[in-house]
Each structure stands twice: as C-alpha cells, then as structure tokens.
C-alpha positions in Angstrom: 23.1 -32.4 -43.0 23.5 -28.7 -42.0 24.0 -27.3 -38.5 23.0 -23.8 -37.6 25.3 -21.7 -35.4 23.3 -19.0 -33.5 24.7 -16.1 -31.4 22.3 -15.0 -28.6 22.7 -12.0 -26.4 20.6 -10.3 -23.8 19.2 -7.0 -25.1 20.1 -5.1 -22.0 23.7 -6.2 -21.9 25.4 -7.7 -25.0 28.1 -9.1 -22.7 25.6 -11.7 -21.6 26.0 -14.0 -24.6 25.6 -17.7 -25.7 26.4 -19.5 -28.9 24.2 -22.5 -29.7 24.3 -25.2 -32.3 21.0 -26.6 -33.5 19.8 -28.5 -36.5 17.4 -27.0 -39.1 14.7 -29.7 -38.6 14.5 -29.1 -34.9 11.7 -27.0 -33.6 11.5 -23.6 -31.9 10.4 -25.6 -28.8 13.8 -27.3 -28.9 15.4 -23.8 -29.2 13.3 -22.5 -26.4 14.3 -25.4 -24.0 18.0 -24.9 -24.7 17.7 -21.1 -24.2 16.0 -21.6 -20.8 18.8 -23.9 -19.8 21.6 -21.8 -21.2 20.5 -18.5 -19.6 19.3 -20.3 -16.4 15.7 -19.1 -16.7 13.9 -20.7 -13.9 10.4 -21.3 -15.1 9.5 -23.1 -18.4 5.7 -22.6 -17.9 5.6 -18.8 -18.6 4.5 -17.1 -21.7 7.3 -16.8 -24.3 7.7 -16.0 -28.0 10.2 -15.9 -30.8 9.8 -13.2 -33.5 11.3 -13.1 -36.9 13.3 -9.9 -37.1 15.3 -7.6 -39.4 18.5 -5.7 -39.2 16.9 -3.2 -36.8 15.6 -6.0 -34.4 12.0 -5.1 -35.2 9.6 -7.9 -34.4 7.5 -9.5 -37.2 6.1 -13.1 -37.3 5.4 -14.5 -33.8 6.2 -18.0 -32.8 4.7 -18.6 -29.4 5.1 -21.2 -26.7 1.6 -21.9 -25.5 -1.4 -23.0 -27.6 -3.7 -20.7 -25.7 -1.6 -17.7 -26.8 -2.3 -18.4 -30.5 -5.1 -16.0 -31.3 -4.5 -15.1 -35.0 -1.6 -15.7 -37.3 0.9 -16.7 -34.6 2.8 -20.0 -35.1 3.3 -22.5 -32.4 6.9 -23.4 -31.3 6.3 -27.2 -31.1 4.9 -27.3 -34.7 7.4 -24.9 -36.4 10.9 -26.1 -37.4 13.7 -23.6 -37.5 14.5 -24.0 -41.2 11.0 -22.9 -42.2 11.6 -19.5 -40.7 15.1 -18.9 -42.2 14.7 -16.3 -45.0 18.2 -14.9 -45.2 21.9 -16.1 -44.6 22.1 -14.1 -41.3 18.5 -14.5 -40.2 17.6 -12.7 -37.0 15.1 -13.5 -34.3 14.0 -11.8 -31.1 13.1 -14.0 -28.1 10.9 -12.6 -25.3 10.6 -14.6 -22.1 7.9 -14.0 -19.5 5.3 -11.3 -20.2 5.9 -9.7 -16.7 9.7 -9.8 -16.7 10.0 -9.0 -20.4 13.5 -10.5 -20.7 14.4 -9.9 -24.3 17.2 -11.7 -26.3 18.5 -10.9 -29.8 19.4 -14.0 -31.9 21.4 -14.1 -35.1 22.3 -16.9 -37.4 26.1 -16.5 -37.7 27.0 -19.6 -39.7 25.6 -22.6 -41.5 28.0 -25.6 -41.1 28.2 -29.2 -42.2 27.4 -31.8 -39.5 31.0 -33.2 -39.7 31.9 -30.5 -37.1 30.0 -32.7 -34.6 31.6 -35.3 -32.4 29.9 -38.8 -32.4 28.4 -38.2 -29.0 27.2 -34.7 -29.6 23.5 -34.1 -29.0 21.9 -31.0 -30.4 20.8 -28.4 -29.6 24.1 -27.6 -27.7 25.6 -24.6 -26.0 29.2 -24.2 -27.2 30.0 -20.8 -25.7 28.8 -19.0 -22.6 29.6 -15.6 -21.3 28.2 -13.9 -18.1 24.9 -14.4 -16.4 21.6 -12.4 -16.1 21.0 -11.0 -12.6 18.2 -12.8 -10.7 15.3 -10.7 -11.9 12.6 -12.1 -9.6 14.9 -11.6 -6.6 15.6 -8.0 -7.8 11.9 -7.3 -8.4 11.0 -8.6 -4.9 13.7 -6.4 -3.5 12.3 -3.5 -5.4 8.8 -4.1 -3.9 10.4 -4.0 -0.4 12.1 -0.7 -1.2 8.8 0.8 -2.4 6.9 -0.3 0.7 9.7 0.6 3.0 9.7 4.2 1.6 5.9 4.4 1.9 5.6 3.3 5.5 5.5 6.8 6.8 2.7 7.7 4.4 0.4 4.9 5.5 0.2 3.7 1.9 1.6 0.2 2.0 0.8 -1.7 -1.2 0.2 -5.4 -2.0 2.7 -7.3 -4.2 0.2 -7.3 -7.0 -0.2 -3.5 -6.8 3.5 -3.0 -6.9 3.9 -5.4 -9.8 1.3 -3.5 -11.7 2.9 -0.1 -10.9 6.3 -1.4 -12.2 4.8 -3.0 -15.3 2.9 0.1 -16.2 6.0 2.2 -15.8 8.0 -0.2 -18.0 5.3 -0.2 -20.7 5.2 3.6 -20.7 8.9 3.9 -21.0 9.2 5.9 -17.7 11.2 3.1 -16.1 13.8 0.7 -17.5 14.8 -2.8 -16.3 18.2 -1.3 -15.5 16.5 1.1 -13.1 14.9 -1.8 -11.4 18.2 -3.7 -11.2 19.8 -0.5 -9.7 17.0 0.2 -7.3 16.1 3.5 -8.9 12.4 3.6 -8.0 12.2 7.2 -6.8 9.5 8.1 -9.4 7.3 5.2 -8.3 7.7 6.3 -4.7 7.0 10.0 -5.4 3.9 9.1 -7.5 2.4 6.9 -4.9 3.3 9.4 -2.1 1.5 12.1 -4.0 -1.5 9.9 -4.5 -1.5 9.1 -0.8 -1.3 12.8 0.1 -4.2 13.6 -2.3 -6.3 10.9 -0.6 -5.5 12.4 2.8 -6.6 15.8 1.6 -9.9 14.4 0.2 -10.5 12.6 3.5 -9.9 15.9 5.4 -12.3 17.8 3.2 -14.9 15.1 3.7 -14.5 15.3 7.4 -14.9 19.1 7.2 -18.2 18.7 5.3 -19.5 16.3 7.8 -18.5 18.6 10.6 -20.3 21.5 9.0 -23.5 19.5 8.6 -23.4 18.4 12.2 -22.8 22.0 13.3 -25.9 23.2 11.4 
C-alpha cells in the first residue's frame, strides 16, 4: 500500500514548514486534523477548506470542513479521500484556515512511497518533520485592536472589537493591509482613516449646531 509524503508551508513564511505522511484512503478530514495539530491551530470548529491547485497556487476545487458551507459543487472533507483528488505526481493543494484569520498554507505531494517505510507502531497521518511556528495570530490581532483604540482615545472615537475586526478584515480583502502589517503593528492607515472619519463627524456636528443656533436666533 502507498504512503503519501506532503510538504506543507505557511504562505507568509516558507520557513514555517511541516512534512506529513498520510495514506491515500484517508480523508481530508484526517489531513485537516493533523494540520491543526502540527501547526498548533487552536480551534477545530472554524471554517476551513482545502483547494486543489496548480503550479501557480491558484485555487480550484474546494473541499470544505463544515456541511453548512457546502452550497454548490464543494466537496466535504469527511467524505473525500485524498487519493480521489490526486491528478498529477506532484499534486498541489491550498489550505485556508479560519475565514477571519485567513491563515493560508501551500501543500505539495513530494513523494509516493511504499508502506514498508513505516515502523510497526506507526499511525498515520504522522508529522515527520517540523520547522518553526506561526506567531499567535489571535493574540496579535487583539494587540492590534488595543493599538487602534489607544491611538484613537484623543479623538473620542473608540471602537468595539467587532468594528475593529471588520476594519482589519476589509483592509485585508482590499489588499491595503497585509497579515505581516498586522504582525508588525503597522496600523497607521487604519488609524488615519478612522481619525479622518471622526473629524468629519465632528465638523458635521458643528454645522448642525450652527444651523440650530441660527434657527433659535431668528
């Protein structure tokens, strides 16, 4: 029986890497569980998906974790074995963990081996190589929220956690902010944007006060 050897690395830093052995008949849910363990991802109950990919790491067929996320032609991890999605000798996949954090991993099949490489007590899937860790993203994101609100204290424009989350997610989706910026605390654009909005609101309020004053004066 064959054994797949996959190399997995974090899209933002290829030095964060794992090599995993897994059997062809095992499912993408098995793959998901070992990735969560290998990269110390804290929450198994988030949205997550694998995508078949090509040499450019473009995403194609989606294999998703949660049944409620299947809305069209998506496949379900628990019902899809890995062998069924292998179309070429060095098949690639993209794995996206958590819709908010958008942690993305590139996966490549680097070797197909005979199962005689396994020891009698080996259980697959199995991590056989591990290099570096991902920074604690939620801790960093919370720190970023504190930075934003700390900078906005003097403007009277303190935001809720949900509002800051949405600001950061919008910036990420628009490409105006990268996850590296978040990790490094580079949130000046967010601050400037919110400060400008706050100043405009203050101007509007002053104009409204003037209008009210004029009416009273008449």
